[in-house]
C-alpha positions as a printed NumPy array, in Angstrom:
array([[  0.03 ,  -0.019,  -0.084],
       [  2.925,   2.289,   0.59 ],
       [  3.958,   2.269,  -3.135],
       [  0.481,   3.11 ,  -4.161],
       [  0.399,   6.132,  -1.659],
       [  3.733,   7.313,  -2.846],
       [  2.716,   7.019,  -6.509],
       [ -0.36 ,   9.129,  -5.798],
       [  1.468,  11.897,  -3.9  ],
       [  4.43 ,  11.967,  -6.331],
       [  2.583,  11.695,  -9.766],
       [ -1.243,  12.007,  -9.585],
       [ -1.805,  14.663,  -6.758],
       [  0.225,  17.398,  -8.374],
       [ -1.529,  16.935, -11.683],
       [ -4.934,  17.001,  -9.971],
       [ -4.038,  19.971,  -7.819],
       [ -2.774,  22.037, -10.837],
       [ -5.843,  21.123, -12.74 ],
       [ -8.234,  22.144,  -9.883],
       [ -6.296,  25.449,  -9.256],
       [ -6.781,  26.286, -12.931],
       [-10.502,  26.007, -12.309],
       [-10.357,  28.081,  -9.131],
       [-10.942,  24.994,  -6.907],
       [ -9.171,  23.522,  -3.912],
       [ -8.389,  19.906,  -4.044],
       [ -8.104,  18.381,  -0.535],
       [ -7.077,  14.703,   0.22 ],
       [ -7.911,  12.86 ,   3.472],
       [ -6.276,   9.567,   3.81 ],
       [ -8.334,   7.815,   6.295],
       [ -5.783,   5.032,   7.041],
       [ -2.678,   7.13 ,   7.373],
       [ -1.744,   7.367,  10.982],
       [ -4.499,   4.866,  12.115],
       [ -2.533,   2.684,  14.467],
       [ -3.155,  -0.681,  16.047],
       [ -4.346,   1.298,  19.102],
       [ -7.748,   1.515,  17.531],
       [ -8.807,  -1.955,  18.654],
       [-11.994,  -2.691,  16.897],
       [-12.867,  -2.546,  13.255],
       [-16.115,  -0.754,  14.005],
       [-14.14 ,   1.974,  15.813],
       [-12.072,   2.512,  12.667],
       [-15.222,   2.936,  10.52 ],
       [-16.702,   5.369,  13.161],
       [-13.509,   7.468,  12.983],
       [-13.586,   7.545,   9.272],
       [-17.277,   8.552,   9.283],
       [-16.482,  11.352,  11.782],
       [-13.688,  12.618,   9.41 ],
       [-16.138,  12.59 ,   6.506],
       [-18.6  ,  14.847,   8.491],
       [-15.903,  17.089,   9.614],
       [-14.648,  17.713,   5.978],
       [-18.264,  18.306,   4.865],
       [-18.725,  21.015,   7.589],
       [-15.679,  22.835,   6.296],
       [-16.229,  22.538,   2.698],
       [-18.198,  25.145,   0.734],
       [-18.388,  23.1  ,  -2.416],
       [-18.516,  19.692,  -3.863],
       [-17.217,  16.727,  -1.912],
       [-16.895,  13.139,  -2.576],
       [-15.48 ,   9.993,  -1.182],
       [-13.502,   7.273,  -2.92 ],
       [-12.966,   4.137,  -1.015],
       [-10.123,   1.867,  -2.02 ],
       [ -9.398,  -1.231,   0.003],
       [ -6.758,  -3.757,  -0.32 ],
       [ -7.013,  -6.718,   1.985],
       [ -3.738,  -8.794,   2.114],
       [ -4.624, -10.873,   5.313],
       [ -6.49 , -13.413,   3.284],
       [ -4.92 , -15.843,   0.795],
       [ -5.991, -15.273,  -2.817]])
């Protein structure tokens, strides 16, 4: 997952940011899993934390907002 995050920040983010700025928009990224440690013991607590962050973002946003969810589960054999 780290390589995907790095690719996003190194390649995709600057292009999206530039495009949005050319339209007078602000592009903000919130990575829900970045910094969430093992100290959050139950999966439902992680979900609640993410939902609270979405609500917080919607309160401060004056424009369009959307959520993209990408999950990579590596604990299970393929």
